[in-house]
C-alpha positions as CSV (number, residue, x, y, z in Angstrom):
1,M,112.4,31.6,101.4
2,K,113.7,30.0,104.6
3,N,110.3,30.4,106.2
4,F,108.3,29.1,103.2
5,G,107.4,25.9,104.9
6,E,106.0,27.5,108.0
7,T,104.0,30.0,105.9
8,L,102.6,27.3,103.7
9,K,101.6,25.2,106.7
10,K,99.9,28.2,108.4
11,L,98.0,29.1,105.2
12,R,96.9,25.5,104.6
13,K,95.5,25.2,108.2
14,Q,93.7,28.5,107.9
15,K,91.9,27.1,104.9
16,D,91.2,23.9,106.9
17,M,92.9,21.9,104.1
18,T,94.8,18.7,104.4
19,Q,98.2,18.0,102.7
20,E,96.5,15.5,100.5
21,Q,93.9,18.0,99.3
22,L,96.6,20.6,98.5
23,A,98.6,18.0,96.7
24,E,95.6,17.1,94.6
25,Y,94.9,20.8,93.8
26,V,98.4,21.3,92.4
27,N,98.8,17.8,90.9
28,I,101.7,16.6,93.1
29,S,102.2,13.9,95.8
30,P,101.3,14.5,99.5
31,Q,104.9,13.7,100.3
32,S,106.1,16.7,98.3
33,V,103.8,19.0,100.3
34,S,105.2,17.5,103.5
35,K,108.8,18.2,102.3
36,W,107.8,21.8,101.5
37,E,106.3,22.4,104.9
38,T,109.4,21.0,106.7
39,N,111.7,23.1,104.4
40,L,113.4,20.0,103.0
41,T,112.6,21.1,99.4
42,L,111.0,24.0,97.7
43,P,108.3,24.0,95.0
44,D,109.0,24.6,91.4
45,I,108.7,28.3,90.6
46,T,105.9,27.6,88.2
47,I,103.7,26.3,91.0
48,I,104.0,29.5,93.1
49,P,101.2,31.4,91.2
50,A,98.8,28.4,91.7
51,L,99.6,28.2,95.4
52,A,99.1,32.0,95.8
53,N,95.8,31.7,94.0
54,I,94.6,28.8,96.2
55,F,95.4,30.7,99.4
56,E,94.3,34.1,98.1
57,V,97.5,35.8,98.9
58,S,100.3,37.5,96.9
59,A,103.4,35.6,95.9
60,D,105.4,37.9,98.2
61,V,103.4,36.8,101.2
62,L,103.7,33.1,100.2
63,L,107.4,33.5,99.9
64,G,107.8,35.2,103.2
65,I,108.9,38.6,101.8
66,D,108.2,41.5,104.1
67,I,106.3,43.8,101.8
68,T,106.6,46.9,104.1
69,L,110.3,46.4,104.4
70,K,110.7,46.0,100.7
71,K,108.7,49.1,100.0
72,E,110.7,51.1,102.5
73,R,114.0,49.9,101.0
74,I,113.0,50.8,97.5
75,E,111.8,54.2,98.6
76,K,115.2,54.8,100.3
77,I,117.1,53.8,97.2
78,E,115.0,56.1,95.1
79,K,115.4,59.0,97.5
80,E,119.2,58.6,97.5
81,A,119.2,58.5,93.7
82,Y,117.1,61.7,93.5
83,N,119.5,63.4,95.9
84,Y,122.2,62.8,93.4
85,L,120.0,63.7,90.4
86,F,119.1,67.1,92.0
87,T,122.9,67.9,92.2
88,S,123.6,66.6,88.7
89,Q,125.6,63.7,90.0
90,Y,124.1,61.3,87.4
91,K,126.7,58.6,87.5
92,E,126.3,58.2,91.3
93,A,122.5,58.1,90.9
94,E,122.9,55.4,88.1
95,K,125.1,53.2,90.4
96,I,122.7,53.3,93.3
97,L,119.8,52.5,91.0
98,R,121.6,49.6,89.2
99,D,122.6,48.2,92.6
100,G,119.0,48.5,93.7
101,L,117.7,46.7,90.7
102,K,120.1,43.8,91.5
103,E,118.3,43.6,94.8
104,Y,114.8,44.2,93.4
105,P,114.9,43.3,89.7
106,N,111.2,43.8,89.2
107,S,110.8,47.2,90.8
108,Y,109.2,49.4,88.1
109,K,109.7,52.4,90.3
110,L,113.5,52.0,90.2
111,M,113.4,51.2,86.5
112,S,111.6,54.4,85.9
113,T,114.0,56.5,87.9
114,L,116.9,54.8,86.1
115,T,115.5,55.8,82.7
116,L,115.3,59.4,83.9
117,T,118.9,59.2,85.1
118,L,120.1,57.7,81.8
119,S,118.2,60.4,79.9
120,N,120.2,63.1,81.8
121,I,123.4,61.3,81.0
122,A,122.5,60.9,77.3
123,W,121.8,64.6,77.0
124,N,125.3,65.4,78.1
125,K,126.8,67.1,75.0
126,E,130.2,65.5,75.8
127,K,128.8,62.1,75.1
128,T,129.9,60.4,71.8
129,D,127.2,59.4,69.3
130,T,127.9,55.8,70.0
131,A,127.6,56.2,73.8
132,R,124.4,58.3,73.4
133,K,122.9,55.7,71.1
134,A,123.6,52.9,73.6
135,L,122.0,54.9,76.4
136,N,118.9,55.7,74.3
137,E,118.5,52.0,73.4
138,E,118.6,51.0,77.0
139,I,116.1,53.7,78.0
140,I,113.7,52.5,75.2
141,S,114.1,48.9,76.3
142,I,113.4,49.6,79.9
143,G,110.5,52.0,79.1
144,K,108.8,49.5,76.9
145,K,109.0,46.9,79.7
146,I,107.4,49.3,82.2
147,I,104.6,50.2,79.8
148,E,103.9,46.6,78.9
149,E,104.0,45.2,82.4
150,C,103.5,47.8,85.1
151,T,99.9,48.5,86.3
152,D,100.7,51.6,88.3
153,D,99.6,54.5,86.1
154,K,101.9,57.1,87.8
155,I,104.9,55.0,87.0
156,R,103.7,54.2,83.5
157,Y,103.1,57.8,82.7
158,A,106.5,58.8,83.9
159,A,108.0,56.1,81.6
160,I,106.0,57.4,78.7
161,H,107.3,60.9,79.3
162,N,110.9,59.6,79.3
163,L,110.3,57.5,76.2
164,C,108.8,60.5,74.3
165,Y,111.9,62.6,75.0
166,T,114.1,59.8,74.0
167,Y,112.3,59.1,70.8
168,C,112.6,62.8,70.0
169,D,116.3,62.6,70.6
170,T,116.6,59.6,68.2
171,G,114.5,61.4,65.6
172,E,111.5,59.0,66.0
173,N,108.9,61.7,66.5
174,D,106.0,59.6,65.2
175,K,106.7,57.0,67.9
176,A,106.8,59.8,70.5
177,M,103.5,61.2,69.3
178,D,101.8,57.7,69.4
179,L,103.0,57.4,73.0
180,A,101.8,60.9,74.0
181,D,98.3,60.0,72.8
182,K,98.2,57.4,75.6
183,L,98.5,60.1,78.2
184,P,95.7,62.3,79.8
185,N,95.0,65.5,77.9
186,I,97.1,67.8,80.1
187,S,100.3,65.7,79.9
188,N,99.5,64.9,76.2
189,N,99.4,68.6,75.3
190,Y,102.6,69.4,77.2
191,L,104.5,66.6,75.4
192,R,103.1,67.6,72.0
193,G,104.7,71.0,72.5
194,H,108.0,69.2,72.8
195,I,107.5,66.7,70.0
196,L,106.1,69.0,67.2
197,K,108.4,71.1,65.0
198,G,108.3,74.5,63.3
199,T,105.1,76.4,62.8
200,E,103.0,73.5,64.1
201,K,104.9,73.6,67.4
202,F,104.5,77.4,67.6
203,R,100.7,77.3,67.0
204,H,100.3,74.4,69.5
205,K,102.0,76.5,72.2
206,Q,99.9,79.5,71.4
207,K,96.7,77.4,71.7
208,Q,97.9,75.9,74.9
209,I,98.6,79.3,76.4
210,A,95.1,80.5,75.3
211,N,93.4,77.4,76.8
212,D,95.4,77.6,80.0
213,M,94.6,81.3,80.4
214,G,90.9,80.7,79.7
215,T,90.8,78.1,82.4
216,V,92.6,80.4,84.9
217,F,90.1,83.2,84.3
218,T,87.1,80.8,84.8
219,E,88.6,79.4,88.0
220,I,89.2,83.0,89.3
221,M,85.6,83.9,88.8
222,Q,84.4,80.7,90.5
223,L,86.6,81.0,93.6
224,N,83.7,81.9,95.8
225,H,81.9,78.7,94.8
226,A,84.6,76.9,96.8
227,P,83.9,78.2,100.3
228,L,86.4,77.9,103.2
229,D,85.8,75.7,106.3
230,G,82.5,76.4,107.9
231,E,81.0,77.4,104.5
232,I,82.6,80.8,104.9
233,K,82.9,82.7,101.7
234,A,86.6,83.6,100.8
235,Y,85.6,87.0,99.4
236,N,83.0,89.6,100.2
237,P,81.0,91.1,97.3
238,D,83.3,94.1,96.8
239,E,86.4,91.8,96.7
240,L,84.7,89.4,94.3
241,A,83.8,92.3,92.0
242,A,87.4,93.4,92.1
243,L,88.5,89.9,91.0
244,H,86.1,90.0,88.0
245,S,87.5,93.5,87.1
246,K,91.0,92.0,87.3
247,V,90.0,89.3,84.8
248,I,88.8,92.0,82.4
249,D,92.0,94.0,82.8
250,I,94.2,91.0,82.1
251,I,92.3,90.0,79.0
252,N,92.6,93.5,77.7
253,I,96.3,93.3,78.2
254,L,96.6,90.0,76.4
255,C,94.3,91.1,73.6
256,E,95.5,94.7,73.4
257,D,93.9,95.3,70.0
258,G,90.4,94.4,71.1
259,N,90.3,91.2,69.1
260,F,89.2,89.0,72.1
261,G,88.3,85.8,70.3
262,S,87.2,83.0,72.6
263,F,88.1,85.2,75.6
264,S,84.7,86.9,75.0
265,H,83.2,84.0,76.9
266,Q,85.1,85.0,80.1
267,L,84.5,88.7,79.4
268,S,80.8,88.1,79.1
269,S,80.7,86.3,82.5
270,A,82.8,89.0,84.2
271,H,80.7,91.9,82.9
272,L,77.5,90.1,83.8
273,H,78.7,89.6,87.4
274,L,79.7,93.3,87.6
275,C,76.2,94.2,86.2
276,D,74.5,92.2,89.1
277,Y,76.9,93.6,91.6
278,N,76.1,97.2,90.6
279,I,72.4,96.5,90.6
280,Q,72.7,95.4,94.3
281,K,74.5,98.7,94.9
282,K,71.7,100.5,93.0
283,D,74.2,102.0,90.6
284,Y,72.0,101.3,87.5
285,D,74.1,103.3,85.1
286,A,77.2,101.2,85.8
287,A,75.0,98.1,85.8
288,L,73.6,98.9,82.3
289,K,77.1,99.6,81.0
290,H,78.3,96.2,82.1
291,F,75.1,94.5,80.9
292,K,75.7,96.0,77.4
293,L,79.3,94.8,77.4
294,A,78.1,91.3,78.6
295,A,75.7,91.1,75.7
296,Q,78.3,92.3,73.2
297,H,80.8,89.6,74.2
298,T,78.1,87.0,74.4
299,I,77.2,87.7,70.7
300,L,80.9,87.7,69.8
301,F,81.4,84.3,71.4
302,D,78.2,82.9,69.7
303,T,79.6,84.2,66.4
304,I,82.8,82.2,67.0
305,N,80.8,79.0,67.7
306,R,79.1,79.4,64.3
307,C,82.4,79.5,62.4
308,N,84.1,76.4,61.0
309,D,87.9,76.0,60.4
310,D,87.6,77.6,56.9
311,T,85.6,80.7,58.0
312,A,87.3,81.3,61.4
313,E,89.1,84.6,61.9
314,E,92.6,84.9,63.4
315,Y,93.8,86.6,66.5
316,T,95.7,89.8,65.8
317,S,97.1,90.6,69.2
318,L,100.9,90.2,69.7
319,L,100.7,87.0,71.8
320,F,98.1,85.1,69.8
321,R,98.8,86.6,66.4
322,G,98.0,84.3,63.5
323,M,96.2,81.7,65.7
324,K,92.7,80.6,64.6
325,V,89.9,81.8,66.8
326,G,87.2,79.7,65.4
327,N,84.8,76.9,66.3
328,V,85.1,76.7,70.1
329,K,83.6,73.5,71.3
330,N,80.8,74.5,73.6
331,I,79.4,71.9,76.0
332,S,75.9,73.4,76.2
333,P,73.5,72.7,73.2
334,H,72.2,76.3,73.7
335,S,73.9,79.5,72.7
336,G,75.1,82.1,75.2
337,S,72.6,84.5,73.8
338,F,69.8,82.0,74.7
339,F,70.9,82.0,78.4
340,L,71.2,85.8,78.5
341,L,67.8,86.3,77.0
342,K,66.5,83.8,79.5
343,R,67.8,86.0,82.3
344,I,66.1,89.0,80.7
345,E,62.8,87.2,80.3
346,S,62.9,86.1,84.0
347,G,62.4,89.8,84.9
348,N,65.8,90.3,86.5
349,Y,66.5,93.5,84.5
350,Y,63.1,94.9,83.6
351,S,62.9,96.9,86.8
352,C,66.4,98.2,86.5
353,F,66.9,99.2,82.9
354,P,64.6,101.2,80.6
355,S,62.8,99.1,78.0
356,A,64.2,101.3,75.3
357,E,67.6,100.1,76.3
358,L,66.7,96.4,76.6
359,A,64.7,96.1,73.4
360,P,67.6,96.5,70.9
361,I,69.7,94.2,72.9
362,K,67.0,91.5,73.0
363,K,66.5,91.9,69.2
364,E,70.2,91.4,68.5
365,L,70.5,88.4,70.9
366,L,67.6,86.7,69.2
367,K,69.6,86.4,66.0
368,Y,72.0,84.0,67.8
369,V,69.3,81.7,69.4
370,N,68.6,78.4,67.7
371,P,65.1,78.6,66.1
372,E,64.0,75.4,68.0
373,D,65.0,77.1,71.3
374,I,63.0,80.3,71.0
375,Y,59.8,78.8,72.5
376,L,61.9,77.8,75.6
377,L,62.5,81.4,76.3
378,Y,58.9,82.0,77.3
379,Q,58.2,78.9,79.3
């Protein structure tokens, strides 16, 4: 703080403020302000926030701390610590971080990295129960401080992760679950897979795999909606059709017994794309085959949406065996059958497929359209 006086004087003049006015604002004598500006004395630490507020700067600026230099120094300490962490030299990483916190005691980034380091030390099987308990207590103490005080979400989430693992290690799974609920869904689901036990853990992991795979399939089929630079499509029609065929093949591998469950949604989309692709190629037999499969999977998916937890069926494939299929939360208020019928009524398929083929499909799809939506089909 050797430059505090010069900084204060500069900020005061920038505000076109006299020493007397500043003294009045912080309820001290003008002589005190004069002594501050000549570096004869320093203000009480409790006055610093008020001065920072008056001059609309951070306390670091007011105290003459070089923010850029501080940030670079902290990043260097963290990098050195991670170099040791990556080579399992945990004690060396711990020493660097503890020394760094002596220099920057309020660095939440260093605190967070220290909790990660201490976790790795605590998980060492050679540690005695007493030593492990002490390490876990310190991790919890630091983690709570970060969560309560830090405003950087990235650092807070990292602290929550470390705390969750530590609470699991101490047998306080309820506390771990409460913390996991503070995280975004992706991180929350990952942590739940670690926190839960027994059958509940197994079912959670099955569901997570199913959800992740469903997202992957949807993203694959939408790749061409994200063009390259210059609005160039990444795939030509033949390649895009091949991608949709791959999605169908993979789902058939995952659900080898034909019990597709909620994957019927992706199967319906893939077959519908292949239907349109074959219409463009004027291969109407192949197009009709894919259209029938699209309708079949649309109905299967709508059937799932009508189920509740009590009536839902279970997957029977090896990977998802025993997992409940039912009650998929669909964002749209309309059924898939409604949208497929809407496409039919728009005339897209009348010129391609015989009416004798379309009629029974339409009749079956109508069973899965909400009564209040039927009039919308013909608008």
